[in-house]
KEMISE-833141 format. One record per atom (N, C-alpha, C, O, CB): residue in one letter; atom name; x, y, z. Coordinates in Angstrom, 1 decimal, always signed. Glycine has a CB too. Example, Ala and Ser with C-alpha at 12.3 -4.5 7.8 and 13.67 -1.06 7.14 Angstrom:
// KEMISE-833141
{node 'a', 'N', {+13.2, -5.7, +7.8}}
{node 'a', 'CA', {+12.3, -4.5, +7.8}}
{node 'a', 'C', {+13.2, -3.3, +7.8}}
{node 'a', 'O', {+14.2, -3.3, +8.5}}
{node 'a', 'CB', {+11.3, -4.5, +9.0}}
{node 's', 'N', {+12.8, -2.2, +7.1}}
{node 's', 'CA', {+13.7, -1.1, +7.1}}
{node 's', 'C', {+12.9, +0.0, +7.9}}
{node 's', 'O', {+13.4, +1.1, +8.0}}
{node 's', 'CB', {+14.1, -0.6, +5.7}}
//
This chain:
// KEMISE-833141
{node 'm', 'N', {+0.8, -1.2, +0.0}}
{node 'm', 'CA', {+0.0, +0.0, +0.0}}
{node 'm', 'C', {+0.9, +1.2, +0.0}}
{node 'm', 'O', {+1.7, +1.4, +0.9}}
{node 'm', 'CB', {-1.0, +0.0, +1.2}}
{node 'd', 'N', {+0.7, +2.1, -0.9}}
{node 'd', 'CA', {+1.5, +3.3, -1.0}}
{node 'd', 'C', {+0.7, +4.4, -0.2}}
{node 'd', 'O', {-0.4, +4.7, -0.5}}
{node 'd', 'CB', {+1.7, +3.7, -2.5}}
{node 'i', 'N', {+1.4, +5.0, +0.7}}
{node 'i', 'CA', {+0.8, +6.0, +1.6}}
{node 'i', 'C', {+0.4, +7.2, +0.8}}
{node 'i', 'O', {-0.7, +7.7, +1.1}}
{node 'i', 'CB', {+1.8, +6.4, +2.7}}
{node 'r', 'N', {+1.1, +7.7, -0.1}}
{node 'r', 'CA', {+0.8, +8.8, -0.9}}
{node 'r', 'C', {-0.5, +8.6, -1.7}}
{node 'r', 'O', {-1.4, +9.5, -1.8}}
{node 'r', 'CB', {+1.9, +9.3, -1.8}}
{node 'k', 'N', {-0.6, +7.4, -2.3}}
{node 'k', 'CA', {-1.8, +7.1, -3.1}}
{node 'k', 'C', {-3.0, +6.9, -2.3}}
{node 'k', 'O', {-4.2, +7.2, -2.7}}
{node 'k', 'CB', {-1.5, +5.8, -3.9}}
{node 'n', 'N', {-2.9, +6.5, -1.0}}
{node 'n', 'CA', {-4.0, +6.2, -0.1}}
{node 'n', 'C', {-4.2, +7.3, +1.0}}
{node 'n', 'O', {-4.8, +7.0, +2.0}}
{node 'n', 'CB', {-3.8, +4.9, +0.5}}
{node 'r', 'N', {-3.7, +8.4, +0.7}}
{node 'r', 'CA', {-3.8, +9.5, +1.7}}
{node 'r', 'C', {-5.2, +9.8, +2.2}}
{node 'r', 'O', {-5.5, +9.9, +3.4}}
{node 'r', 'CB', {-3.1, +10.8, +1.2}}
{node 'e', 'N', {-6.1, +9.9, +1.2}}
{node 'e', 'CA', {-7.5, +10.1, +1.5}}
{node 'e', 'C', {-8.2, +9.0, +2.3}}
{node 'e', 'O', {-8.9, +9.3, +3.3}}
{node 'e', 'CB', {-8.3, +10.3, +0.2}}
{node 'f', 'N', {-7.9, +7.8, +2.0}}
{node 'f', 'CA', {-8.4, +6.6, +2.7}}
{node 'f', 'C', {-7.8, +6.6, +4.2}}
{node 'f', 'O', {-8.6, +6.4, +5.1}}
{node 'f', 'CB', {-8.0, +5.3, +2.0}}
{node 'i', 'N', {-6.6, +6.9, +4.3}}
{node 'i', 'CA', {-5.9, +7.0, +5.6}}
{node 'i', 'C', {-6.6, +8.1, +6.5}}
{node 'i', 'O', {-6.9, +7.9, +7.7}}
{node 'i', 'CB', {-4.4, +7.2, +5.5}}
{node 'e', 'N', {-6.8, +9.2, +5.9}}
{node 'e', 'CA', {-7.4, +10.3, +6.6}}
{node 'e', 'C', {-8.8, +10.0, +7.1}}
{node 'e', 'O', {-9.2, +10.3, +8.2}}
{node 'e', 'CB', {-7.5, +11.6, +5.7}}
{node 't', 'N', {-9.6, +9.3, +6.2}}
{node 't', 'CA', {-10.9, +8.9, +6.5}}
{node 't', 'C', {-10.9, +7.9, +7.7}}
{node 't', 'O', {-11.7, +8.1, +8.7}}
{node 't', 'CB', {-11.6, +8.2, +5.3}}
{node 'k', 'N', {-10.0, +7.0, +7.7}}
{node 'k', 'CA', {-9.9, +6.0, +8.8}}
{node 'k', 'C', {-9.5, +6.7, +10.1}}
{node 'k', 'O', {-10.0, +6.3, +11.1}}
{node 'k', 'CB', {-9.0, +4.9, +8.4}}
{node 'y', 'N', {-8.6, +7.6, +9.9}}
{node 'y', 'CA', {-8.1, +8.3, +11.1}}
{node 'y', 'C', {-9.3, +9.1, +11.8}}
{node 'y', 'O', {-9.4, +9.0, +13.0}}
{node 'y', 'CB', {-7.0, +9.3, +10.7}}
{node 'q', 'N', {-10.1, +9.7, +11.0}}
{node 'q', 'CA', {-11.2, +10.5, +11.5}}
{node 'q', 'C', {-12.2, +9.5, +12.2}}
{node 'q', 'O', {-12.8, +9.9, +13.2}}
{node 'q', 'CB', {-11.9, +11.3, +10.4}}
{node 'e', 'N', {-12.4, +8.4, +11.6}}
{node 'e', 'CA', {-13.3, +7.4, +12.2}}
{node 'e', 'C', {-12.8, +7.0, +13.6}}
{node 'e', 'O', {-13.6, +6.9, +14.5}}
{node 'e', 'CB', {-13.4, +6.1, +11.3}}
{node 'l', 'N', {-11.5, +6.7, +13.7}}
{node 'l', 'CA', {-10.9, +6.4, +15.0}}
{node 'l', 'C', {-11.0, +7.5, +16.0}}
{node 'l', 'O', {-11.2, +7.3, +17.2}}
{node 'l', 'CB', {-9.5, +5.9, +14.8}}
{node 'e', 'N', {-10.8, +8.7, +15.5}}
{node 'e', 'CA', {-10.8, +9.9, +16.4}}
{node 'e', 'C', {-12.2, +10.0, +17.0}}
{node 'e', 'O', {-12.3, +10.4, +18.2}}
{node 'e', 'CB', {-10.5, +11.2, +15.6}}
{node 'k', 'N', {-13.2, +9.7, +16.3}}
{node 'k', 'CA', {-14.6, +9.8, +16.8}}
{node 'k', 'C', {-14.9, +8.8, +17.9}}
{node 'k', 'O', {-15.7, +9.0, +18.8}}
{node 'k', 'CB', {-15.6, +9.6, +15.7}}
{node 'k', 'N', {-14.2, +7.7, +17.9}}
{node 'k', 'CA', {-14.4, +6.6, +18.9}}
{node 'k', 'C', {-13.5, +6.8, +20.1}}
{node 'k', 'O', {-13.9, +6.3, +21.2}}
{node 'k', 'CB', {-14.0, +5.3, +18.2}}
{node 'k', 'N', {-12.5, +7.7, +20.1}}
{node 'k', 'CA', {-11.6, +7.9, +21.2}}
{node 'k', 'C', {-12.3, +8.7, +22.3}}
{node 'k', 'O', {-13.1, +9.6, +22.0}}
{node 'k', 'CB', {-10.4, +8.6, +20.7}}
{node 'i', 'N', {-11.9, +8.4, +23.5}}
{node 'i', 'CA', {-12.4, +9.2, +24.7}}
{node 'i', 'C', {-11.6, +10.5, +24.7}}
{node 'i', 'O', {-12.2, +11.6, +25.0}}
{node 'i', 'CB', {-12.3, +8.4, +26.0}}
{node 'i', 'N', {-10.3, +10.4, +24.5}}
{node 'i', 'CA', {-9.4, +11.6, +24.5}}
{node 'i', 'C', {-8.8, +11.7, +23.2}}
{node 'i', 'O', {-8.1, +10.8, +22.7}}
{node 'i', 'CB', {-8.3, +11.4, +25.7}}
{node 'p', 'N', {-8.9, +12.8, +22.5}}
{node 'p', 'CA', {-8.3, +13.0, +21.2}}
{node 'p', 'C', {-6.8, +13.1, +21.2}}
{node 'p', 'O', {-6.2, +13.4, +22.3}}
{node 'p', 'CB', {-8.9, +14.3, +20.5}}
{node 'd', 'N', {-6.1, +12.8, +20.1}}
{node 'd', 'CA', {-4.7, +12.9, +20.0}}
{node 'd', 'C', {-4.1, +14.2, +20.5}}
{node 'd', 'O', {-3.1, +14.3, +21.2}}
{node 'd', 'CB', {-4.2, +12.5, +18.6}}
{node 'e', 'N', {-4.8, +15.3, +20.0}}
{node 'e', 'CA', {-4.3, +16.6, +20.3}}
{node 'e', 'C', {-4.2, +16.9, +21.9}}
{node 'e', 'O', {-3.2, +17.4, +22.4}}
{node 'e', 'CB', {-5.1, +17.7, +19.7}}
{node 'k', 'N', {-5.2, +16.4, +22.6}}
{node 'k', 'CA', {-5.2, +16.5, +24.0}}
{node 'k', 'C', {-4.1, +15.7, +24.7}}
{node 'k', 'O', {-3.4, +16.2, +25.6}}
{node 'k', 'CB', {-6.6, +16.1, +24.6}}
{node 'l', 'N', {-3.8, +14.5, +24.2}}
{node 'l', 'CA', {-2.7, +13.7, +24.7}}
{node 'l', 'C', {-1.4, +14.4, +24.4}}
{node 'l', 'O', {-0.5, +14.4, +25.3}}
{node 'l', 'CB', {-2.8, +12.3, +24.0}}
{node 'i', 'N', {-1.2, +14.9, +23.2}}
{node 'i', 'CA', {+0.0, +15.6, +22.9}}
{node 'i', 'C', {+0.3, +16.8, +23.8}}
{node 'i', 'O', {+1.4, +17.0, +24.2}}
{node 'i', 'CB', {+0.0, +16.0, +21.4}}
{node 'q', 'N', {-0.8, +17.6, +24.0}}
{node 'q', 'CA', {-0.7, +18.7, +24.9}}
{node 'q', 'C', {-0.3, +18.3, +26.3}}
{node 'q', 'O', {+0.5, +19.0, +26.9}}
{node 'q', 'CB', {-2.0, +19.5, +24.9}}
{node 'e', 'N', {-0.8, +17.2, +26.8}}
{node 'e', 'CA', {-0.6, +16.8, +28.2}}
{node 'e', 'C', {+0.7, +16.0, +28.3}}
{node 'e', 'O', {+1.2, +15.8, +29.5}}
{node 'e', 'CB', {-1.7, +16.0, +28.7}}
{node 'f', 'N', {+1.3, +15.6, +27.3}}
{node 'f', 'CA', {+2.5, +14.8, +27.3}}
{node 'f', 'C', {+3.7, +15.6, +27.9}}
{node 'f', 'O', {+3.9, +16.7, +27.4}}
{node 'f', 'CB', {+2.9, +14.2, +26.0}}
{node 'p', 'N', {+4.4, +15.1, +28.9}}
{node 'p', 'CA', {+5.5, +16.0, +29.5}}
{node 'p', 'C', {+6.6, +16.3, +28.5}}
{node 'p', 'O', {+6.9, +15.5, +27.6}}
{node 'p', 'CB', {+6.0, +15.3, +30.7}}
{node 'd', 'N', {+7.3, +17.4, +28.7}}
{node 'd', 'CA', {+8.4, +17.8, +27.8}}
{node 'd', 'C', {+9.7, +17.3, +28.4}}
{node 'd', 'O', {+10.8, +17.3, +27.7}}
{node 'd', 'CB', {+8.5, +19.3, +27.7}}
{node 'e', 'N', {+9.7, +16.8, +29.6}}
{node 'e', 'CA', {+10.9, +16.2, +30.2}}
{node 'e', 'C', {+10.7, +14.8, +30.8}}
{node 'e', 'O', {+9.5, +14.5, +31.0}}
{node 'e', 'CB', {+11.5, +17.2, +31.3}}
{node 'i', 'N', {+11.7, +14.1, +31.0}}
{node 'i', 'CA', {+11.6, +12.8, +31.6}}
{node 'i', 'C', {+12.6, +12.7, +32.8}}
{node 'i', 'O', {+13.6, +13.4, +32.8}}
{node 'i', 'CB', {+11.9, +11.6, +30.6}}
{node 'f', 'N', {+12.2, +11.8, +33.7}}
{node 'f', 'CA', {+13.1, +11.6, +34.9}}
{node 'f', 'C', {+14.1, +10.5, +34.5}}
{node 'f', 'O', {+13.7, +9.4, +34.1}}
{node 'f', 'CB', {+12.2, +11.2, +36.1}}
{node 'v', 'N', {+15.3, +10.8, +34.7}}
{node 'v', 'CA', {+16.4, +9.8, +34.6}}
{node 'v', 'C', {+17.1, +9.6, +35.9}}
{node 'v', 'O', {+17.6, +10.6, +36.5}}
{node 'v', 'CB', {+17.5, +10.3, +33.5}}
{node 'p', 'N', {+17.0, +8.4, +36.5}}
{node 'p', 'CA', {+17.6, +8.2, +37.8}}
{node 'p', 'C', {+19.1, +8.6, +37.9}}
{node 'p', 'O', {+19.8, +8.4, +36.9}}
{node 'p', 'CB', {+17.4, +6.7, +38.2}}
{node 't', 'N', {+19.5, +9.0, +39.0}}
{node 't', 'CA', {+20.9, +9.5, +39.1}}
{node 't', 'C', {+21.9, +8.4, +39.0}}
{node 't', 'O', {+23.1, +8.6, +38.6}}
{node 't', 'CB', {+21.1, +10.1, +40.5}}
{node 'n', 'N', {+21.5, +7.1, +39.2}}
{node 'n', 'CA', {+22.5, +6.0, +39.0}}
{node 'n', 'C', {+22.7, +5.7, +37.6}}
{node 'n', 'O', {+23.5, +4.9, +37.2}}
{node 'n', 'CB', {+22.0, +4.8, +39.8}}
{node 'v', 'N', {+21.8, +6.2, +36.7}}
{node 'v', 'CA', {+21.9, +6.0, +35.2}}
{node 'v', 'C', {+22.7, +7.2, +34.6}}
{node 'v', 'O', {+23.5, +6.9, +33.7}}
{node 'v', 'CB', {+20.5, +5.9, +34.6}}
{node 's', 'N', {+22.5, +8.4, +35.1}}
{node 's', 'CA', {+23.1, +9.5, +34.5}}
{node 's', 'C', {+23.4, +10.6, +35.5}}
{node 's', 'O', {+22.6, +10.8, +36.4}}
{node 's', 'CB', {+22.3, +10.1, +33.3}}
{node 'd', 'N', {+24.6, +11.3, +35.5}}
{node 'd', 'CA', {+24.9, +12.3, +36.5}}
{node 'd', 'C', {+24.0, +13.5, +36.2}}
{node 'd', 'O', {+23.3, +13.6, +35.2}}
{node 'd', 'CB', {+26.4, +12.7, +36.4}}
{node 'g', 'N', {+24.0, +14.4, +37.1}}
{node 'g', 'CA', {+23.1, +15.6, +37.1}}
{node 'g', 'C', {+23.3, +16.5, +35.8}}
{node 'g', 'O', {+22.3, +16.9, +35.2}}
{node 'g', 'CB', {+23.4, +16.5, +38.3}}
{node 'f', 'N', {+24.5, +16.7, +35.4}}
{node 'f', 'CA', {+24.8, +17.5, +34.3}}
{node 'f', 'C', {+24.2, +16.9, +33.0}}
{node 'f', 'O', {+23.6, +17.6, +32.2}}
{node 'f', 'CB', {+26.3, +17.8, +34.1}}
{node 'm', 'N', {+24.5, +15.6, +32.8}}
{node 'm', 'CA', {+24.0, +14.9, +31.6}}
{node 'm', 'C', {+22.5, +14.9, +31.6}}
{node 'm', 'O', {+21.8, +15.1, +30.5}}
{node 'm', 'CB', {+24.5, +13.5, +31.6}}
{node 'n', 'N', {+21.9, +14.7, +32.8}}
{node 'n', 'CA', {+20.4, +14.7, +32.9}}
{node 'n', 'C', {+19.8, +16.0, +32.5}}
{node 'n', 'O', {+18.9, +16.1, +31.7}}
{node 'n', 'CB', {+20.0, +14.3, +34.3}}
{node 'k', 'N', {+20.4, +17.1, +33.0}}
{node 'k', 'CA', {+20.0, +18.5, +32.7}}
{node 'k', 'C', {+20.1, +18.8, +31.2}}
{node 'k', 'O', {+19.2, +19.3, +30.6}}
{node 'k', 'CB', {+20.7, +19.5, +33.5}}
{node 's', 'N', {+21.3, +18.4, +30.6}}
{node 's', 'CA', {+21.5, +18.6, +29.2}}
{node 's', 'C', {+20.5, +17.8, +28.4}}
{node 's', 'O', {+19.9, +18.4, +27.4}}
{node 's', 'CB', {+22.9, +18.2, +28.8}}
{node 'f', 'N', {+20.3, +16.6, +28.7}}
{node 'f', 'CA', {+19.4, +15.7, +28.0}}
{node 'f', 'C', {+18.0, +16.3, +28.0}}
{node 'f', 'O', {+17.3, +16.4, +27.0}}
{node 'f', 'CB', {+19.4, +14.3, +28.5}}
{node 'n', 'N', {+17.5, +16.7, +29.2}}
{node 'n', 'CA', {+16.2, +17.3, +29.4}}
{node 'n', 'C', {+16.0, +18.6, +28.7}}
{node 'n', 'O', {+14.9, +19.0, +28.2}}
{node 'n', 'CB', {+15.8, +17.4, +30.9}}
{node 's', 'N', {+17.1, +19.4, +28.7}}
{node 's', 'CA', {+17.1, +20.7, +28.0}}
{node 's', 'C', {+16.8, +20.5, +26.5}}
{node 's', 'O', {+16.0, +21.1, +25.9}}
{node 's', 'CB', {+18.4, +21.5, +28.2}}
{node 'i', 'N', {+17.6, +19.6, +25.9}}
{node 'i', 'CA', {+17.4, +19.3, +24.5}}
{node 'i', 'C', {+16.0, +18.7, +24.2}}
{node 'i', 'O', {+15.3, +19.1, +23.3}}
{node 'i', 'CB', {+18.5, +18.3, +24.0}}
{node 'l', 'N', {+15.6, +17.7, +25.0}}
{node 'l', 'CA', {+14.3, +17.0, +24.9}}
{node 'l', 'C', {+13.2, +18.0, +25.0}}
{node 'l', 'O', {+12.2, +18.0, +24.2}}
{node 'l', 'CB', {+14.2, +15.9, +25.9}}
{node 's', 'N', {+13.3, +18.9, +25.9}}
{node 's', 'CA', {+12.3, +19.9, +26.2}}
{node 's', 'C', {+12.1, +20.9, +25.0}}
{node 's', 'O', {+11.0, +21.1, +24.5}}
{node 's', 'CB', {+12.6, +20.8, +27.4}}
{node 'k', 'N', {+13.2, +21.3, +24.4}}
{node 'k', 'CA', {+13.2, +22.2, +23.3}}
{node 'k', 'C', {+12.6, +21.5, +22.0}}
{node 'k', 'O', {+11.7, +22.1, +21.3}}
{node 'k', 'CB', {+14.6, +22.7, +22.9}}
{node 'l', 'N', {+13.0, +20.3, +21.8}}
{node 'l', 'CA', {+12.5, +19.5, +20.7}}
{node 'l', 'C', {+11.0, +19.2, +20.9}}
{node 'l', 'O', {+10.2, +19.4, +19.9}}
{node 'l', 'CB', {+13.2, +18.2, +20.5}}
{node 's', 'N', {+10.6, +18.8, +22.1}}
{node 's', 'CA', {+9.2, +18.5, +22.4}}
{node 's', 'C', {+8.3, +19.7, +22.1}}
{node 's', 'O', {+7.3, +19.6, +21.5}}
{node 's', 'CB', {+9.1, +18.1, +23.8}}
{node 'k', 'N', {+8.7, +20.9, +22.6}}
{node 'k', 'CA', {+7.9, +22.1, +22.4}}
{node 'k', 'C', {+7.8, +22.5, +20.9}}
{node 'k', 'O', {+6.7, +22.9, +20.5}}
{node 'k', 'CB', {+8.5, +23.3, +23.2}}
{node 'k', 'N', {+8.9, +22.3, +20.2}}
{node 'k', 'CA', {+8.9, +22.6, +18.7}}
{node 'k', 'C', {+7.9, +21.7, +18.0}}
{node 'k', 'O', {+7.1, +22.1, +17.2}}
{node 'k', 'CB', {+10.3, +22.5, +18.2}}
{node 'v', 'N', {+8.0, +20.4, +18.3}}
{node 'v', 'CA', {+7.2, +19.4, +17.6}}
{node 'v', 'C', {+5.7, +19.6, +18.0}}
{node 'v', 'O', {+4.8, +19.5, +17.1}}
{node 'v', 'CB', {+7.6, +18.0, +18.0}}
{node 'k', 'N', {+5.4, +19.9, +19.3}}
{node 'k', 'CA', {+4.0, +20.1, +19.7}}
{node 'k', 'C', {+3.4, +21.3, +18.9}}
{node 'k', 'O', {+2.3, +21.2, +18.5}}
{node 'k', 'CB', {+4.0, +20.4, +21.2}}
{node 'k', 'N', {+4.2, +22.4, +18.7}}
{node 'k', 'CA', {+3.7, +23.5, +18.0}}
{node 'k', 'C', {+3.3, +23.2, +16.6}}
{node 'k', 'O', {+2.3, +23.6, +16.0}}
{node 'k', 'CB', {+4.7, +24.7, +18.0}}
{node 'k', 'N', {+4.1, +22.3, +15.9}}
{node 'k', 'CA', {+3.9, +21.9, +14.6}}
{node 'k', 'C', {+2.7, +20.9, +14.5}}
{node 'k', 'O', {+1.9, +21.0, +13.5}}
{node 'k', 'CB', {+5.1, +21.2, +14.0}}
{node 'i', 'N', {+2.5, +20.1, +15.5}}
{node 'i', 'CA', {+1.4, +19.1, +15.4}}
{node 'i', 'C', {+0.1, +19.8, +15.7}}
{node 'i', 'O', {-0.9, +19.4, +15.1}}
{node 'i', 'CB', {+1.7, +18.0, +16.4}}
{node 'i', 'N', {+0.1, +20.6, +16.7}}
{node 'i', 'CA', {-1.2, +21.2, +17.2}}
{node 'i', 'C', {-1.6, +22.4, +16.4}}
{node 'i', 'O', {-2.7, +23.0, +16.7}}
{node 'i', 'CB', {-1.1, +21.5, +18.6}}
//
């Protein structure tokens, strides 16, 4: 199945599923956290802060494009 050729069919199915959902995708995306907790025994404080800083910036950018 070629995604480009079936774009209309995919959109129709997506809308059908959206109607059945209790919580729409947009709401889930908005509520999804921009940072994650990394235990200190896995990563030191500096690496954790750096990782979360990058993750947070990327997450916010992507959320703006999606919503």
